[in-house]
C-alpha positions in Angstrom: 95.0 103.6 116.6 95.4 106.4 119.0 96.8 109.0 116.3 97.9 111.5 119.5 100.1 108.3 120.6 101.0 107.1 118.2 102.7 110.5 116.5 104.4 110.6 119.9 106.4 107.0 119.6 107.2 108.0 116.1 108.9 111.0 117.0 110.5 109.5 119.2 112.0 106.8 117.2 113.0 109.7 114.7 115.0 111.1 118.0 116.8 108.0 118.9 117.6 107.3 115.3 119.7 110.8 115.1 121.5 109.9 118.1 122.4 106.7 117.4 120.7 105.1 120.0 120.0 101.5 120.3 116.0 100.8 119.9 113.1 98.3 119.6 109.8 98.6 118.9 107.0 96.9 119.9 103.8 96.4 118.4 100.8 94.5 118.7 100.0 92.5 116.4 96.7 90.4 117.1 94.4 90.2 119.7 91.6 87.2 121.3 89.4 88.4 123.3 89.0 90.7 126.0 92.1 93.3 125.7 93.2 96.8 126.6 94.4 97.6 123.3 94.2 96.5 120.0 96.2 95.7 117.2 99.1 99.2 115.8 99.5 100.1 119.7 102.7 100.6 120.4 105.6 100.6 122.7 109.3 101.8 121.9 112.4 100.5 124.0 115.1 103.1 124.0 118.5 101.4 125.1 118.3 103.3 128.5 115.4 105.6 130.4 111.7 104.5 130.0 109.3 103.1 127.7 107.2 105.5 125.5 103.7 104.5 124.3 101.6 101.8 125.7 100.4 98.6 125.4 98.3 96.9 128.2 98.2 99.9 131.0 101.2 99.2 132.2 100.4 95.8 132.7 103.4 93.9 130.7 105.6 97.2 129.5 107.8 95.8 132.3 108.5 92.5 130.5 108.2 93.7 127.0 110.7 96.1 127.4 113.4 93.5 129.1 112.7 91.2 125.7 113.2 94.6 123.9 116.8 95.0 125.2 117.2 91.6 124.4 116.5 92.1 120.6 118.4 95.2 120.6 121.7 93.2 121.3 120.5 89.8 118.9 119.1 92.1 116.1 116.8 89.7 115.6 113.0 90.1 115.6 110.6 88.0 118.3 107.3 87.7 118.3 105.9 87.1 121.7 102.2 85.5 123.1 100.7 86.5 126.4 97.6 84.6 127.3 95.8 86.9 130.0 92.8 84.4 130.2 94.5 81.6 132.7 93.5 81.8 136.4 96.8 82.0 137.9 99.7 83.5 139.4 101.4 84.7 136.5 98.6 86.2 135.2 97.3 88.2 138.4 101.2 89.0 139.4 100.9 90.8 136.2 97.6 92.8 137.2 95.5 91.6 134.6 92.9 88.7 134.9 91.5 89.8 131.5 89.6 87.5 129.3 91.7 87.9 125.9 95.4 87.0 124.6 97.5 89.6 122.5 100.9 89.1 120.2 103.5 91.6 120.2 106.1 92.4 117.6 109.7 93.4 118.7 111.8 95.0 115.9 115.4 95.6 116.6 116.5 99.3 115.7 116.9 99.3 111.8 113.7 97.8 111.3 112.0 99.9 114.0 113.3 103.1 112.4 112.6 102.3 108.4 108.7 101.4 109.5 108.8 104.7 111.9 109.6 106.7 108.6 107.1 105.8 106.5 104.5 106.1 108.9 105.3 109.1 110.0 105.7 110.4 106.5 102.4 108.9 105.5 100.8 110.8 108.8 102.6 114.4 107.8 101.4 113.8 103.9 98.0 112.6 105.4 98.2 109.9 102.9 96.4 106.4 103.2 99.1 103.1 103.1 99.0 100.2 104.3 102.1 97.4 105.8 102.6 93.9 105.5 105.3 92.7 108.0 106.1 89.0 108.1 105.6 87.5 111.3 106.3 83.9 110.6 106.8 81.6 107.6 107.7 78.6 105.9 108.4 80.1 102.4 112.1 79.6 101.7 114.2 82.9 101.2 111.6 84.8 103.3 112.7 86.5 106.8 110.5 87.1 109.9 110.0 91.3 109.6 110.1 91.0 106.1 108.0 94.6 105.1 106.0 95.5 101.9 104.0 99.3 102.1 101.0 99.3 99.7 99.4 102.5 98.6 95.4 103.0 97.2 96.9 103.6 93.7 98.3 100.4 93.8 102.1 101.4 94.1 104.4 99.9 96.4 107.3 99.4 98.3 109.4 96.9 99.4 109.3 93.1 99.0 108.6 90.0 101.2 111.4 88.0 99.2 109.2 86.0 97.5 107.0 87.3 93.9 104.1 84.8 95.2 104.0 86.1 98.8 104.5 89.8 97.9 101.3 89.4 95.3 99.0 87.7 97.9 100.5 90.7 100.7 99.4 93.6 98.2 95.9 92.1 97.6 95.8 91.6 101.3 96.8 95.2 102.0 94.1 96.6 99.4 91.0 94.8 101.2 92.9 96.5 104.5 92.9 99.8 103.2 89.0 99.4 101.7 87.7 98.7 105.2 90.6 100.3 107.5 91.4 96.8 108.9 94.0 96.0 110.9 94.9 92.8 112.2 97.7 89.5 111.8 96.3 87.3 108.9 97.9 84.0 107.1 98.7 83.9 103.5 98.7 81.0 101.6 101.3 80.5 98.6 102.4 76.9 96.1 105.6 77.7 98.5 104.1 77.7 101.6 102.1 79.6 104.3 102.8 83.0 106.0 101.3 84.3 109.3 101.7 88.6 108.3 100.5 91.4 110.0 98.5 93.8 108.1 98.0 97.6 109.3 95.9 99.8 107.5 97.0 104.0 107.9 94.6 106.2 107.5 95.0 110.3 107.3 94.4 112.3 110.6 90.5 113.3 111.4 90.3 116.9 110.3 88.5 119.3 112.2 87.1 122.3 110.9 86.3 124.9 113.3 84.1 127.6 111.6 83.7 130.7 113.8 87.0 131.8 115.9 85.6 133.0 119.2 86.6 132.7 122.2 84.5 129.4 123.2 86.6 128.1 119.7 90.0 127.6 121.8 89.2 124.5 123.7 87.6 122.9 120.9 90.7 123.6 118.7 93.3 122.3 121.9 91.2 119.1 122.4 90.9 118.0 118.7 94.7 118.6 118.5 95.3 116.7 121.5 93.6 113.1 119.9 95.6 113.8 116.9 93.4 115.9 114.7 94.2 117.9 111.7 92.3 121.2 113.2 91.7 124.1 110.7 90.2 127.7 111.8 88.1 129.4 109.9 86.5 133.1 109.7 85.9 136.2 107.9 87.3 138.0 110.4 91.2 138.2 110.1 92.0 139.5 113.5 90.6 137.0 114.9 92.7 134.1 113.2 95.8 134.5 115.7 98.0 131.9 116.1 98.7 132.6 119.6 95.1 132.2 120.7 94.9 129.1 118.9 98.7 127.6 119.4 97.0 124.3 118.6 95.5 124.9 115.1 97.4 123.7 111.8 96.5 126.5 109.4 94.1 129.5 109.2 91.4 130.2 106.8 90.1 134.0 105.7 87.1 133.6 103.8 83.3 134.6 103.8 80.7 131.7 105.5 79.1 131.7 102.1 82.6 130.1 100.3 83.9 127.9 103.0 82.9 124.7 101.7 85.5 125.6 98.4 87.9 127.7 100.0 88.5 125.5 103.2 88.7 122.4 100.8 86.4 120.4 102.6 85.7 116.3 102.2 84.6 113.4 103.3 87.1 113.6 106.1 86.4 116.8 107.4 84.5 117.5 110.8 82.9 121.0 111.0 82.1 123.0 113.8 79.8 125.7 113.3 79.9 128.6 116.2 80.7 132.0 114.4 77.6 132.9 117.2 76.1 135.1 114.2 72.9 134.2 112.8 73.7 135.2 109.3 76.7 133.9 109.6 75.8 130.4 110.4 72.8 130.7 107.5 75.6 131.1 105.2 77.9 128.7 106.5 75.4 126.0 106.6 73.9 127.0 103.1 77.9 126.0 101.7 78.2 123.2 103.7 75.3 120.9 103.3 75.8 120.4 99.6 79.5 119.6 101.0 81.2 116.2 101.6 81.6 117.0 105.1 81.2 114.0 107.4 80.0 115.9 110.2 78.2 119.5 110.3 78.0 120.6 113.6 75.7 123.7 114.4 76.1 125.4 117.7 73.1 126.7 119.3 69.8 125.0 120.2 67.7 122.7 117.8 64.6 125.4 117.5 67.6 127.6 116.0 68.7 125.0 113.7 65.2 124.7 112.3 65.1 128.5 111.7 68.4 128.1 109.8 66.9 125.6 107.5 63.8 127.1 107.1 66.0 130.5 106.2 67.2 128.1 103.4 64.4 126.8 102.2 62.1 129.9 101.8 65.3 131.1 99.8 64.8 127.7 97.7 67.2 125.3 99.1 66.2 122.1 100.4 68.6 119.6 101.8 68.5 116.3 101.2 67.7 113.2 104.0 71.4 112.6 103.6 72.4 115.7 104.1 70.2 116.3 107.2 71.3 112.9 108.8 75.2 114.6 108.7 73.9 117.8 110.4 74.3 117.8 113.9 72.4 120.8 116.3 72.7 121.0 119.4 76.4 119.6 118.1 78.0 117.6 120.9 76.8 114.5 123.3 74.7 115.0 125.9 77.2 115.2 128.9 75.6 117.9 131.0 78.0 120.0 130.7 78.4 123.9 130.4 80.9 126.5 129.6 83.4 126.3 126.9 85.6 123.5 128.0 82.3 120.8 128.8 81.1 122.1 125.4 84.5 121.1 123.8 84.3 117.6 125.3 80.8 117.2 124.4 81.7 118.0 120.8 84.8 116.3 120.8 83.1 113.3 121.9 79.9 113.2 119.3 83.1 113.8 116.3 84.7 110.6 117.6 81.5 108.6 117.6 80.2 109.7 114.3 84.1 108.9 113.2 83.7 105.4 114.5 80.1 104.9 113.6 78.8 104.1 117.1 75.7 105.9 118.9 77.6 106.6 122.2 75.9 106.1 125.3 76.9 104.3 128.5 79.5 101.4 127.9 77.7 99.6 130.8 74.9 99.1 128.5 76.8 98.1 126.1 75.6 94.3 125.1 79.0 92.7 122.9 82.8 93.7 123.4 84.1 97.9 123.5 85.6 97.6 120.0 85.2 95.1 117.8 87.5 91.6 117.5 88.9 91.5 114.3 88.7 87.5 113.1 92.0 85.6 112.0 91.1 85.4 108.1 93.7 83.1 105.7 93.8 84.6 102.1 
């Protein structure tokens, strides 16, 4: 899920609802083969004006918008299938010719606003959740578009209209929360079979920038543009300036040696140390290595990092193999760039690769698909 785009769409839904404007929300619920977007990508269709979001890079948006306007009039949800593999005039007329297919679920205003409110609140509160939406069903009493929300602690909100189906949906949502999977699945109960869209929403990645120097500004801005939550840390209060770091979520004034505790570093935290002061960086590193940080990026050459680690060993602190594997120095991918903007791009790219479990590299050398292809399952 593209968080920055999702946040934009959800904000637009809230604005239209507040103004009492009709709308429809289109969501990709399944893909097969090679497609431009993955399940969870959204397009908001207002009653007038341009749509907001992206489903296909501009190829299908016009047709989805037309269907969205029909959904506004009827008040009924609609599931549309697009086969982009056919070698005919229709597909090439869309400008596609992709080797894949997508399904798009289009909901009217009431459903769209309710869904957006749930997702928006979860993102703001940085909570995980999973939603299960009925796409089609043969179970009596269950309607297309019915939705249940499941939280990691087992709490749920809503009902699918049938106890057995809701129970199966909760089990499937719990599995999705565990592995972050978003896809359409089939759920079979004694009363019939239902096809549902299970969407797992995890809190935004958290970027913690240690050192509020001038070159930290583009790093903070670039991370925030991706929808990440960015916190800036420094022991110098005068450097923690909201005017300099307009994209920062918060500022944390603390000594470098206290950063893991004061900044509440957890497994969602991706930390970049860039104070440009050797002693500060040593203290940052000493505090961060035992933490649960998913990534510790150290600005500066590899030899400098080795010297920092050597100093810590002299003081009696010997990092484990696992701690060293989470430490990246120099921080960033080898893009050949220099200067604050290009370095920020390289660091953000590396963090994105690490968070997605990728080794980075040129896509043209990747033998498989760009994105993992979710397989339809039956539960």
